[in-house]
N, CA, C and O atoms as CSV, one atom per row, in Angstrom:
chain,resi,resn,atom,element,x,y,z
A,1,UNK,N,N,-179.724,36.195,-5.643
A,1,UNK,CA,C,-179.130,36.457,-4.348
A,1,UNK,C,C,-177.989,35.479,-4.101
A,1,UNK,O,O,-178.067,34.314,-4.491
A,2,UNK,N,N,-176.932,35.955,-3.455
A,2,UNK,CA,C,-175.848,35.040,-3.102
A,2,UNK,C,C,-176.259,34.145,-1.941
A,2,UNK,O,O,-177.354,34.283,-1.396
A,3,UNK,N,N,-175.402,33.258,-1.581
A,3,UNK,CA,C,-175.594,32.421,-0.386
A,3,UNK,C,C,-176.930,31.682,-0.395
A,3,UNK,O,O,-177.754,31.858,0.502
A,4,UNK,N,N,-177.130,30.871,-1.400
A,4,UNK,CA,C,-178.299,29.981,-1.495
A,4,UNK,C,C,-179.620,30.727,-1.581
A,4,UNK,O,O,-180.634,30.227,-1.093
A,5,UNK,N,N,-179.638,31.902,-2.183
A,5,UNK,CA,C,-180.874,32.644,-2.394
A,5,UNK,C,C,-181.367,33.442,-1.203
A,5,UNK,O,O,-182.502,33.918,-1.214
A,6,UNK,N,N,-180.544,33.602,-0.176
A,6,UNK,CA,C,-180.964,34.333,1.027
A,6,UNK,C,C,-180.930,35.834,0.804
A,6,UNK,O,O,-180.005,36.351,0.178
A,7,UNK,N,N,-181.934,36.537,1.312
A,7,UNK,CA,C,-181.940,37.995,1.215
A,7,UNK,C,C,-181.385,38.636,2.487
A,7,UNK,O,O,-181.224,39.855,2.545
A,8,UNK,N,N,-181.090,37.820,3.512
A,8,UNK,CA,C,-180.430,38.337,4.711
A,8,UNK,C,C,-179.687,37.199,5.401
A,8,UNK,O,O,-179.968,36.023,5.171
A,9,UNK,N,N,-178.734,37.573,6.250
A,9,UNK,CA,C,-177.983,36.624,7.055
A,9,UNK,C,C,-177.920,37.146,8.477
A,9,UNK,O,O,-177.892,38.358,8.692
A,10,UNK,N,N,-177.897,36.247,9.453
A,10,UNK,CA,C,-177.741,36.651,10.847
A,10,UNK,C,C,-176.596,35.885,11.482
A,10,UNK,O,O,-176.241,34.790,11.048
A,11,UNK,N,N,-176.027,36.480,12.515
A,11,UNK,CA,C,-174.966,35.858,13.295
A,11,UNK,C,C,-175.193,36.242,14.746
A,11,UNK,O,O,-175.444,37.409,15.046
A,12,UNK,N,N,-175.110,35.278,15.648
A,12,UNK,CA,C,-175.248,35.574,17.073
A,12,UNK,C,C,-174.025,35.032,17.815
A,12,UNK,O,O,-173.422,34.032,17.426
A,13,UNK,N,N,-173.684,35.736,18.901
A,13,UNK,CA,C,-172.550,35.325,19.711
A,13,UNK,C,C,-172.788,35.748,21.159
A,13,UNK,O,O,-172.047,36.577,21.687
A,14,UNK,N,N,-173.780,35.205,21.788
A,14,UNK,CA,C,-174.038,35.463,23.202
A,14,UNK,C,C,-174.380,36.902,23.545
A,14,UNK,O,O,-175.461,37.170,24.070
A,15,UNK,N,N,-173.482,37.831,23.258
A,15,UNK,CA,C,-173.670,39.221,23.650
A,15,UNK,C,C,-174.257,40.102,22.556
A,15,UNK,O,O,-174.642,41.240,22.824
A,16,UNK,N,N,-174.331,39.598,21.332
A,16,UNK,CA,C,-174.843,40.463,20.270
A,16,UNK,C,C,-175.460,39.644,19.148
A,16,UNK,O,O,-175.267,38.433,19.041
A,17,UNK,N,N,-176.205,40.352,18.322
A,17,UNK,CA,C,-176.835,39.797,17.128
A,17,UNK,C,C,-176.472,40.697,15.962
A,17,UNK,O,O,-176.603,41.918,16.047
A,18,UNK,N,N,-176.019,40.098,14.879
A,18,UNK,CA,C,-175.683,40.851,13.678
A,18,UNK,C,C,-176.619,40.421,12.562
A,18,UNK,O,O,-176.874,39.229,12.392
A,19,UNK,N,N,-177.133,41.376,11.801
A,19,UNK,CA,C,-177.978,41.057,10.663
A,19,UNK,C,C,-177.492,41.835,9.456
A,19,UNK,O,O,-177.278,43.045,9.533
A,20,UNK,N,N,-177.318,41.143,8.346
A,20,UNK,CA,C,-176.908,41.766,7.090
A,20,UNK,C,C,-177.979,41.525,6.051
A,20,UNK,O,O,-178.460,40.402,5.901
A,21,UNK,N,N,-178.360,42.569,5.329
A,21,UNK,CA,C,-179.243,42.363,4.186
A,21,UNK,C,C,-178.387,42.177,2.946
A,21,UNK,O,O,-177.308,42.759,2.832
A,22,UNK,N,N,-178.871,41.369,2.024
A,22,UNK,CA,C,-178.154,41.074,0.790
A,22,UNK,C,C,-179.008,41.484,-0.394
A,22,UNK,O,O,-180.225,41.296,-0.383
A,23,UNK,N,N,-178.389,42.031,-1.393
A,23,UNK,CA,C,-179.122,42.406,-2.599
A,23,UNK,C,C,-179.010,41.294,-3.632
A,23,UNK,O,O,-178.150,40.420,-3.517
A,24,UNK,N,N,-179.872,41.324,-4.637
A,24,UNK,CA,C,-179.709,40.369,-5.732
A,24,UNK,C,C,-178.341,40.567,-6.395
A,24,UNK,O,O,-177.787,41.666,-6.381
A,25,UNK,N,N,-177.822,39.510,-6.960
A,25,UNK,CA,C,-176.557,39.583,-7.684
A,25,UNK,C,C,-176.757,40.383,-8.972
A,25,UNK,O,O,-177.749,40.198,-9.677
A,26,UNK,N,N,-175.826,41.257,-9.266
A,26,UNK,CA,C,-175.851,42.029,-10.504
A,26,UNK,C,C,-174.448,42.040,-11.099
A,26,UNK,O,O,-173.451,41.921,-10.386
A,27,UNK,N,N,-174.393,42.183,-12.400
A,27,UNK,CA,C,-173.117,42.354,-13.085
A,27,UNK,C,C,-173.003,43.805,-13.497
A,27,UNK,O,O,-173.875,44.332,-14.187
A,28,UNK,N,N,-171.931,44.450,-13.075
A,28,UNK,CA,C,-171.726,45.858,-13.384
A,28,UNK,C,C,-170.618,46.009,-14.414
A,28,UNK,O,O,-169.581,45.349,-14.348
A,29,UNK,N,N,-170.867,46.884,-15.351
A,29,UNK,CA,C,-169.849,47.233,-16.330
A,29,UNK,C,C,-169.122,48.485,-15.887
A,29,UNK,O,O,-169.502,49.101,-14.891
A,30,UNK,N,N,-168.094,48.867,-16.600
A,30,UNK,CA,C,-167.372,50.098,-16.273
A,30,UNK,C,C,-168.315,51.299,-16.215
A,30,UNK,O,O,-169.091,51.535,-17.141
A,31,UNK,N,N,-168.241,52.044,-15.130
A,31,UNK,CA,C,-169.074,53.231,-14.959
A,31,UNK,C,C,-170.473,52.956,-14.431
A,31,UNK,O,O,-171.189,53.901,-14.098
A,32,UNK,N,N,-170.894,51.683,-14.340
A,32,UNK,CA,C,-172.212,51.344,-13.800
A,32,UNK,C,C,-172.193,51.452,-12.280
A,32,UNK,O,O,-171.132,51.432,-11.656
A,33,UNK,N,N,-173.370,51.568,-11.700
A,33,UNK,CA,C,-173.491,51.571,-10.240
A,33,UNK,C,C,-174.805,50.909,-9.851
A,33,UNK,O,O,-175.693,50.724,-10.683
A,34,UNK,N,N,-174.911,50.566,-8.608
A,34,UNK,CA,C,-176.116,49.962,-8.058
A,34,UNK,C,C,-176.269,50.457,-6.624
A,34,UNK,O,O,-175.277,50.782,-5.971
A,35,UNK,N,N,-177.496,50.515,-6.136
A,35,UNK,CA,C,-177.709,50.900,-4.739
A,35,UNK,C,C,-178.533,49.823,-4.049
A,35,UNK,O,O,-179.257,49.058,-4.685
A,36,UNK,N,N,-178.401,49.788,-2.755
A,36,UNK,CA,C,-179.127,48.811,-1.925
A,36,UNK,C,C,-179.640,49.570,-0.713
A,36,UNK,O,O,-178.851,50.007,0.126
A,37,UNK,N,N,-180.959,49.732,-0.612
A,37,UNK,CA,C,-181.563,50.506,0.472
A,37,UNK,C,C,-182.157,49.593,1.521
A,37,UNK,O,O,-182.629,48.497,1.217
A,38,UNK,N,N,-182.127,50.053,2.754
A,38,UNK,CA,C,-182.737,49.334,3.876
A,38,UNK,C,C,-183.668,50.276,4.614
A,38,UNK,O,O,-183.416,51.479,4.690
A,39,UNK,N,N,-184.752,49.724,5.162
A,39,UNK,CA,C,-185.631,50.456,6.074
A,39,UNK,C,C,-185.720,49.642,7.345
A,39,UNK,O,O,-185.981,48.440,7.302
A,40,UNK,N,N,-185.504,50.286,8.475
A,40,UNK,CA,C,-185.531,49.606,9.762
A,40,UNK,C,C,-186.658,50.171,10.616
A,40,UNK,O,O,-186.975,51.357,10.533
A,41,UNK,N,N,-187.256,49.321,11.432
A,41,UNK,CA,C,-188.273,49.752,12.379
A,41,UNK,C,C,-188.122,48.984,13.674
A,41,UNK,O,O,-187.636,47.853,13.674
A,42,UNK,N,N,-188.529,49.580,14.768
A,42,UNK,CA,C,-188.485,48.944,16.078
A,42,UNK,C,C,-189.885,49.029,16.667
A,42,UNK,O,O,-190.462,50.114,16.745
A,43,UNK,N,N,-190.434,47.893,17.082
A,43,UNK,CA,C,-191.812,47.821,17.557
A,43,UNK,C,C,-191.845,47.256,18.965
A,43,UNK,O,O,-191.167,46.273,19.265
A,44,UNK,N,N,-192.628,47.873,19.818
A,44,UNK,CA,C,-192.801,47.396,21.179
A,44,UNK,C,C,-194.103,46.630,21.326
A,44,UNK,O,O,-194.972,46.692,20.456
A,45,UNK,N,N,-194.233,45.912,22.427
A,45,UNK,CA,C,-195.478,45.228,22.743
A,45,UNK,C,C,-195.770,44.002,21.905
A,45,UNK,O,O,-196.912,43.544,21.864
A,46,UNK,N,N,-194.765,43.459,21.234
A,46,UNK,CA,C,-194.970,42.268,20.418
A,46,UNK,C,C,-194.784,41.050,21.317
A,46,UNK,O,O,-193.734,40.910,21.944
A,47,UNK,N,N,-195.786,40.161,21.395
A,47,UNK,CA,C,-195.629,38.979,22.242
A,47,UNK,C,C,-194.576,38.033,21.684
A,47,UNK,O,O,-194.215,38.114,20.510
A,48,UNK,N,N,-194.089,37.136,22.534
A,48,UNK,CA,C,-193.154,36.115,22.067
A,48,UNK,C,C,-193.795,35.320,20.939
A,48,UNK,O,O,-194.954,34.917,21.034
A,49,UNK,N,N,-193.045,35.099,19.886
A,49,UNK,CA,C,-193.528,34.357,18.724
A,49,UNK,C,C,-192.790,33.031,18.679
A,49,UNK,O,O,-191.560,32.996,18.674
A,50,UNK,N,N,-193.549,31.937,18.646
A,50,UNK,CA,C,-192.918,30.613,18.697
A,50,UNK,C,C,-193.173,29.777,17.447
A,50,UNK,O,O,-192.649,28.669,17.325
A,51,UNK,N,N,-193.979,30.303,16.510
A,51,UNK,CA,C,-194.256,29.546,15.295
A,51,UNK,C,C,-194.645,30.509,14.173
A,51,UNK,O,O,-194.811,31.708,14.399
A,52,UNK,N,N,-194.783,29.976,12.981
A,52,UNK,CA,C,-195.112,30.820,11.830
A,52,UNK,C,C,-196.475,31.479,11.969
A,52,UNK,O,O,-196.679,32.589,11.477
A,53,UNK,N,N,-197.407,30.811,12.628
A,53,UNK,CA,C,-198.713,31.420,12.860
A,53,UNK,C,C,-198.596,32.688,13.689
A,53,UNK,O,O,-199.300,33.667,13.440
A,54,UNK,N,N,-197.706,32.670,14.675
A,54,UNK,CA,C,-197.465,33.866,15.481
A,54,UNK,C,C,-196.861,34.994,14.674
A,54,UNK,O,O,-197.182,36.161,14.895
A,55,UNK,N,N,-195.988,34.656,13.739
A,55,UNK,CA,C,-195.424,35.667,12.842
A,55,UNK,C,C,-196.542,36.286,12.020
A,55,UNK,O,O,-196.621,37.508,11.894
A,56,UNK,N,N,-197.404,35.451,11.461
A,56,UNK,CA,C,-198.521,35.952,10.651
A,56,UNK,C,C,-199.449,36.854,11.462
A,56,UNK,O,O,-199.908,37.878,10.958
A,57,UNK,N,N,-199.726,36.486,12.703
A,57,UNK,CA,C,-200.680,37.230,13.532
A,57,UNK,C,C,-200.090,38.496,14.139
A,57,UNK,O,O,-200.758,39.529,14.186
A,58,UNK,N,N,-198.840,38.427,14.605
A,58,UNK,CA,C,-198.294,39.518,15.412
A,58,UNK,C,C,-197.239,40.368,14.718
A,58,UNK,O,O,-197.122,41.558,15.012
A,59,UNK,N,N,-196.477,39.790,13.813
A,59,UNK,CA,C,-195.372,40.519,13.198
A,59,UNK,C,C,-195.756,41.103,11.837
A,59,UNK,O,O,-195.510,42.279,11.570
A,60,UNK,N,N,-196.350,40.290,10.991
A,60,UNK,CA,C,-196.636,40.748,9.629
A,60,UNK,C,C,-197.551,41.963,9.572
A,60,UNK,O,O,-197.331,42.820,8.717
A,61,UNK,N,N,-198.579,42.097,10.437
A,61,UNK,CA,C,-199.371,43.338,10.394
A,61,UNK,C,C,-198.522,44.583,10.670
A,61,UNK,O,O,-198.753,45.635,10.074
A,62,UNK,N,N,-197.543,44.467,11.571
A,62,UNK,CA,C,-196.654,45.592,11.852
A,62,UNK,C,C,-195.769,45.905,10.648
A,62,UNK,O,O,-195.553,47.071,10.315
A,63,UNK,N,N,-195.264,44.869,10.004
A,63,UNK,CA,C,-194.418,45.054,8.830
A,63,UNK,C,C,-195.213,45.721,7.713
A,63,UNK,O,O,-194.724,46.653,7.075
A,64,UNK,N,N,-196.430,45.250,7.473
A,64,UNK,CA,C,-197.250,45.831,6.404
A,64,UNK,C,C,-197.549,47.300,6.669
A,64,UNK,O,O,-197.489,48.125,5.758
A,65,UNK,N,N,-197.871,47.624,7.916
A,65,UNK,CA,C,-198.148,49.021,8.275
A,65,UNK,C,C,-196.885,49.860,8.087
A,65,UNK,O,O,-196.945,50.960,7.536
A,66,UNK,N,N,-195.747,49.345,8.541
A,66,UNK,CA,C,-194.485,50.056,8.414
A,66,UNK,C,C,-194.141,50.341,6.952
A,66,UNK,O,O,-193.668,51.427,6.615
A,67,UNK,N,N,-194.385,49.356,6.092
A,67,UNK,CA,C,-194.077,49.507,4.666
A,67,UNK,C,C,-195.188,50.185,3.870
A,67,UNK,O,O,-195.004,50.527,2.702
A,68,UNK,N,N,-196.344,50.379,4.511
A,68,UNK,CA,C,-197.450,51.027,3.817
A,68,UNK,C,C,-198.123,50.142,2.782
A,68,UNK,O,O,-198.587,50.625,1.748
A,69,UNK,N,N,-198.177,48.831,3.065
A,69,UNK,CA,C,-198.811,47.913,2.127
A,69,UNK,C,C,-199.985,47.202,2.778
A,69,UNK,O,O,-200.645,46.385,2.136
C-alpha cells in the first residue's frame, strides 16, 4: 500500500469529510489491468465510540454482518 501502508485516507474541513480507499501497489505491464472494489454501508443506532473497546463492541459486529463473516 502507498502512503506508509495505509489502506485508506481521510480529510476533514469543518463542513465535510472525505475518505479514500487505497489498493495495494501493483506493477502493470502493457495491456494489464487491475480493479479496486469498495462496499459501503450506513448503520443507525450506533452509540458514540470513544476507544478501541467501543469499536470492538459496537462497530465490528456490524461490519462482520455487513461483510458476511
